[in-house]
C-alpha positions in Angstrom: 114.2 105.4 88.3 112.2 107.0 85.3 115.5 109.6 84.0 113.1 112.4 84.5 112.5 112.5 87.6 114.1 114.0 90.3 114.0 114.1 94.1 114.1 117.0 95.6 113.1 118.0 99.7 110.2 120.7 99.7 110.5 123.9 100.5 108.2 126.9 102.7 107.7 128.0 99.0 106.9 124.2 97.3 103.2 124.1 95.8 101.1 123.3 98.9 98.0 122.6 96.0 99.8 120.3 93.6 101.2 118.5 96.9 97.3 118.4 97.6 96.0 117.2 94.5 99.2 113.9 94.6 97.5 112.8 98.1 93.9 112.9 96.7 94.7 111.1 93.1 96.6 108.5 94.6 94.2 108.5 97.2 91.5 107.8 95.4 93.5 105.2 93.0 95.2 103.2 95.1 92.9 103.0 97.8 89.4 102.0 96.0 88.3 98.7 96.7 90.4 98.9 100.8 88.4 100.6 102.4 84.5 102.1 101.5 83.7 104.4 98.2 81.9 107.0 100.6 85.2 107.8 102.1 86.9 108.5 99.4 84.3 110.0 97.3 83.8 112.0 100.9 87.8 113.6 100.2 88.7 116.7 98.7 92.4 118.3 97.8 91.4 120.2 101.1 92.2 117.8 103.2 95.1 117.7 103.9 97.7 120.3 105.0 101.0 119.2 103.4 102.4 123.1 104.3 102.4 121.6 108.0 105.1 119.4 107.7 107.4 120.8 105.1 110.8 120.7 106.7 110.7 116.6 106.4 108.9 116.1 103.1 110.5 115.0 100.2 109.2 115.7 96.4 109.3 113.8 93.4 108.8 116.4 90.4 109.5 115.4 86.9 111.5 117.2 83.5 108.9 119.9 83.4 108.8 120.5 88.0 105.7 119.3 88.2 105.7 117.4 91.5 104.1 113.4 90.9 105.2 112.1 94.4 105.6 113.0 98.1 106.6 111.1 100.7 106.5 112.2 105.0 108.2 111.7 107.8 109.3 112.9 111.6 108.7 112.2 114.8 106.1 109.3 115.7 102.8 110.3 116.6 101.9 108.2 118.6 102.1 107.9 122.3 103.4 104.0 122.5 106.2 104.9 119.9 107.9 107.8 122.3 111.4 108.2 120.5 111.2 106.5 117.5 110.9 107.7 113.3 108.1 107.7 111.6 107.0 107.3 108.2 104.1 109.2 107.8 102.8 108.9 104.2 104.2 108.8 100.2 102.2 108.9 97.9 103.0 108.7 94.0 101.2 109.7 91.4 99.9 106.3 89.4 101.4 106.6 86.5 104.4 107.3 88.3 104.6 103.4 90.0 106.1 101.1 89.8 109.2 103.9 87.9 111.7 103.5 91.7 110.1 106.7 92.1 108.8 105.2 95.4 111.6 104.0 96.0 113.9 106.3 96.3 112.0 109.0 98.0 111.5 106.2 100.6 115.5 105.8 101.0 116.0 109.4 100.9 113.1 109.8 104.1 114.8 106.6 106.4 117.9 107.9 105.3 117.0 111.6 107.2 115.0 109.7 109.6 118.2 107.9 109.9 120.4 110.8 111.2 118.8 110.7 115.1 116.7 107.2 115.1 117.5 103.4 115.1 113.5 102.9 114.9 110.9 103.7 113.1 107.4 102.6 111.7 104.7 103.5 109.3 100.7 102.4 109.7 99.4 100.5 106.4 96.1 99.9 105.7 95.5 96.3 106.8 94.2 95.3 104.2 97.1 96.9 101.3 99.0 93.9 100.4 101.2 95.9 98.5 102.1 98.2 100.4 102.9 96.2 103.3 105.3 94.2 100.5 106.6 97.6 99.8 107.8 98.4 103.6 109.1 94.8 103.9 111.5 95.9 100.7 112.7 98.4 103.5 113.3 95.9 106.1 109.3 96.6 107.4 108.1 94.5 109.5 104.6 93.2 110.2 103.1 93.5 114.0 100.3 92.5 115.4 99.4 96.0 116.0 95.8 96.7 114.5 94.8 100.7 114.6 91.4 100.8 114.1 89.3 104.5 113.4 85.6 104.0 112.9 84.4 107.1 110.7 80.6 107.2 109.5 81.4 105.2 106.5 82.9 102.5 107.6 86.1 101.3 109.8 89.2 101.6 109.2 91.6 99.0 110.4 95.9 99.5 109.7 98.8 97.4 111.0 101.7 99.2 112.3 104.7 97.7 111.0 108.3 98.5 112.2 111.7 98.8 111.8 114.9 99.0 113.8 118.6 99.5 113.0 121.4 98.2 115.1 
C-alpha cells in the first residue's frame, strides 16, 4: 500500500462533498466503455448520497487528509439475500488504484461485516472482468444471477458475486 494513505472510518462530520467527488471521478474513469457514455454524462457528484450510510463507510485518505477512496457496506438490500451482508461500493481515485488501497478497504469492510454475518454479496457490472477478478481474490464467486436495470440510456447488467465463510 502507498505509505502515505491510511484507511479511516467515516463520521457524521466527514466531507461528503469530497466523497461524492470520489464516486463521480471513479465512475467516469472505471466505467468508460463498460456502460453508456450517455449514462455517464448524465451523472454528477449530486447523484450519490454517502451521508445516508456513513456509519458503514471506510475512507482512504492521503497525507493531506484528502479522500482518495471510499468503501461502503452493510446489510443486504436485495430480498433474496435477507440475512446476508452486502458490499455496496468500493471506489478508489484512478491515481491511487493498484497501490493496495482498495485491498485494505476491502479487508477492513469484510472484517466489519464478518462481526455479524458469514455470507456476503456484491453486485458488479457483468462486463467488468477486472473488478470481478479483484473480488475473486477476496473469496467471492461469480454466480449466474444477473440483474438488469433498464434506463433511458440503456440497460445496465450486473452480476451477483457471493462469499460464504464457514
